[in-house]
N, C-alpha and C positions, 0 to 999 in steps of 0.2 A: 504494500500500500504506500502510495506516494504521500509524504507529509508536506502540507502546504500551509503557509502563514500569510495572512492578508494585512498589510499595513495601510490603514485608511479604509475601513469597511462600511462606513455609514453614508458616504457620498453616492452619487449616481453610478460611477464606475465600480466602486467597491461593492455596492449592493447588487450590481449586475454580475459581478464575479460570484457572489454568493448564490445567486439564482442559477447560473450556469453550472457551477460546481456541485449543486444539489443533485444534478443528473449524472454526475461522474462517479462510477462505482469503483474507480481505482485511486481515488483521492480521499485523504483524511485531512480536514482542516484542524490544525492544532492551535490556532489562535487568530484573533482578529482585533485590530485596534480602532479606537475612536476617542478623540479627546472629549467631545461634547457628550458622548453617550457611554463613557466608561462606567462599568458596573451594571449596565443594563443588558438583559438577555437579548440576543439577536432577534428572537421571535417576538419580543415585546416591541421593539422598534419597527420590525417588519413582520406583522402577524402571519402573512402568507408563508413565511419561512419557518413553519413549526418544526421542520426537520432539525433546526438548530436550537431547539428549546434549552439544551444544556450548554450552549456556547454563549459566553458573555463577552461584550466589548471590554477592552482593557486599554489603559493609557499607553502611548508609545514611548516606552523607556528602553533605550538602546541596549543596555546591558541585560535586560530581562527577556529579550527576544532571540538572542543568539543561540544557535545549536538546537532550535526547536522545530526546524523543518528542513526538508531537502530543497525546497523552492520558496522564495518570498516574492509575492506580488506587492509592488509599491504603487498604491492608488492614492498618491499624495499630490498636493499642489506643486506647481513648478517652483523649483528652488529648494523644496523640502526633501527631495529624494537624494540629493547629492551626498550628504553625510551618511544617511542610512544605507544607501546603496554601496558606498565605499566601505563602510564598516562591515556589512554583510559579505561583500566580495572578499574582504580580507580574512573572514572566518572560513572561507572555502565553500560557502553556500552559493547556490545559483539564484539569480535575481532577474525578474522581469519588471522593468520600470514603465509605468503607464504615463508618466509625466514627460516633459520635453528635455529633462536634464541631461540625458545621454544620447540624444538623437543627432545633434549637430556636431560634426567632426571638428570644425574650427572654433576654438574657444572665443575668439574675438567676435565672431558672428553671433554666437550664442549670447554673449554679454551685451552686444549692441541691440539685439531684438528683444531680449527678455529683461533688460535693465537691471540685471543682478550679476554678481561675480560668480565665476565657476572655480571652485577650489580643488577640483580633481581632474585636470585636463588630460592626464595620461589615461584615465578611464574612458575618455571619449574615443580613443583609438581602440581600446579593448572591446567596447560595446559593439554588438552586431545589431544592425537595423532590422527590426522584426517584421518585415514584410515577407511572408513565406514564399509567395509566388516569385520573388526575386532572389531571396537569400536562404532558401531552405537548408542547403548543405552546411552553411556557416552556422545557422541556428542550432543544428543538431549538436554541435560541440561547444556552443557558447556558454559562458558562465554569467554574462551580463547581456541581456537583450533589451534594447531600447524600443519599446512598443510604439508603432507609428501613430501619428495624430490622425484624427478622423477625416478632416479635409484632405490631407496629403494622400491617404489611402484611396479616396474617391477620385483623385486627380492623377496619381502616378500610374495606377493600373491601366486606365484607358490609353494614356499617352506612351507608355513605355515601349511597346513593340514598334510604334511608328517612328519614335526617335532612334531606337536601336538600328532600324533598317534605313534611317535617314530619308524617310518618306515625306516628312513635313519640315517646313522652315521654322526652326525654334524661335526666331526673332518675332514671329507673328502669333505666338501662342497667347490666347486670352482665355482666362478661366473665370466663369461666373458660377459661384456656389451659393447654395441656400441650406441653412441648418435649422433644426428645431431648437427650442430653448434649452434643453438639457445639455447641449454642446457647450454652454457657458459654465457648467458646473453648478453645484448646489450652494448658492450664495444669495444673500439678501441684498439685492440692488433694485432701485426704483425702476430702472430701464427693463428689468426682467419680470416685474410684477404683472399679474394677470391683466389688469386694466390697461397697462401700457402696451402689452404684446397683442392682446386679443383684437382681431379685426384690423391688424396693421401689418405692414410689410416694409422693411427698410434695409438699406445697405449700412454696413458698419465697418470700422477700421479700414476704410478705403485706402489702398496703396500702402498699408502699414500693418497688415495682419501678421501675427507672429508665426504662422505656419508657412509663410512665404519662403524663408530660407531653407526650410526642411524640404519643401517641394522642389525648389531650385537645385538643391544639393543632389537629390536622387535623380532628377531629370538630367542633370549635368553628367552624373556617372553613366547614365544610359547612353547619352549622346557622345561622350568623350570630350566635350568642350563645355565651358561655362555657359549657362543659360540663365536669362532673366525673363520673368513673365509678368504680365498684368493679371493680378489675382484680386477679385472683388467678392466679398462675402455679404450675405444677406440673412436676416433673422426672420424665420417663418413662425407664425402663431401655431406651432405644433410642439408636442412633447419631445419627439425624437424623429430622426431621419435626416439624411443629406441627399440633395440632388445637385450634381455638378454638370454644367454645360460648358464644353471646351471647344474652342475654335482655333484653327490653324490653317495656314496656306499650304497647299500640297506642293511637294517637289517633283512629284511624278503624277502622270495622268491616271488616276484611279477612279473607278466607279464604286457605288455603295457595296455591291457584291464582293468586289475585290478587297475593299477595306475590311469587310466582315471576315473574309478568309484570313487576313493578317491577324485579327484578333483571335479567331478560332484556332489557328495554328499555335499561337503563343500560349493559349490557356486551355487547350484541349484536354489536358490531364489534371487540371486544377479543380479540386472539389468544391471550392467556394466562389468561383468566378463563372457567371452565367452570361453568355453572349446572346442577345436577342436576335430573332430571325429578321431578315430584311423587311423593312416597312414597319417595324415595331420598335418602340422606345419604352424604357422602364419608367415606373413611377415609384414614389417613396413607399407606398403600401406594399410593394413587392418584397421589400426587405425588412419590414417592421418585425423586430424581435429575432432576426436571423443573422447568421454570420456570412451571408452572401453579398457579393457585389454584382449587380446587374449592369451590363454595358450595352448600349445601343449606338449605332452609327449611321449617319447619313452624309453622303458626299453631295455638296451643292455644286454641280458642274457649271452652273451659270457664273459662280464667283470663284470657282476653283479652290474651294475651302472644304475641309473636313469638319464635321460637327459630331462630337462625341458626347454622349449623355450617360452618366453613371449614377447609380443610387446605392446607398448603404444605410444601415442603422448605425448612427454615430456611437451608440453605446455598446454595440456588439462587434461587427467587423471593424468599426472605427475605434474600438477600445477593448472591452473585456473579452469579447468572443475571440478576437485576434490574439489576445494574451493567452487564452486557454489553448488556442490552436498552436501557438508557439510552445507552450508547456508540453503539449502532447508530442511535438516534434523533438524537443530537448530530451525527453525521457523515453523515446522509442515506443510511444503508445500510438494507437490508431489516431491519425491526425484529426479525424472528424468526431472523435469521442465527445459526447455531450453537446454536440454543436449542430446536429442535423434535424432536430425536432423542436425548434425554439420559436416558431412563428407565433406572434401574438394576434389576437382577434383584431379585425379592422376597426 
């Protein structure tokens, strides 16, 4: 039985980890932390999780959590995972960090975009970016996995095969993404209140969203040269879900059928990437509660542009589901374990 510890179990991604792992018969959760809910049973905070009635939240005290698990999930705010991740790494444990603290390889880039110092730059090179469709072999032996962000997952997967084959002009990439409110995390901000979000739709962090350097880093690795993109995010009056619409100029004369063939060839063996048939594009409801990424494509031959549309659940494939997928890979388990029957009701 794989022993797992969750640091930060009362937020959206932490509770999603608890939901998914309740379905995993090869995992034992040995502890879960929460500062605000310390001492409270998990099933008291989340009544649906009665399977955890004997598990209580505890404060995150670094010396008290070591040697209690084979794997630690860090579902902590950006900047909070650095010290915990480094400490656990030094104890020999394996770690999956769901924050951005180990995703970006260049320490100055991280500090510029996140406005905080990084005190463990050597671990940035040690960490493996946890997108299984690109880095599965490295994830298998990784001791520290940097779980991707939600927006980056929805953007990198559609673009990757076209950049790898140099089928699009990287200087023309425009990404228009929309997310449900849970993408902002569980925090009390006026802008995220029900009355502020309901019946509204707005752009935010225009030209300065913190996921930009993560997306550019991975697209640059795929293309072999530095790439900069226009990336605009929008807030939807929904609980969960992401839809990204991506535009780029073609370098080669492709039609929609041929573009679909590029995607299907790249992802034909991937259990959690679903390519839509010609003439169909995905919606957010397709992925609600699941670990799937649905991708549709249309080539506008009038403008010689490719239009890629992808959807994911930001809390599952965009966070906790992908983290469990990485866990399965790291420990030689069935990659799809606990992840194939998670759809929520519309």
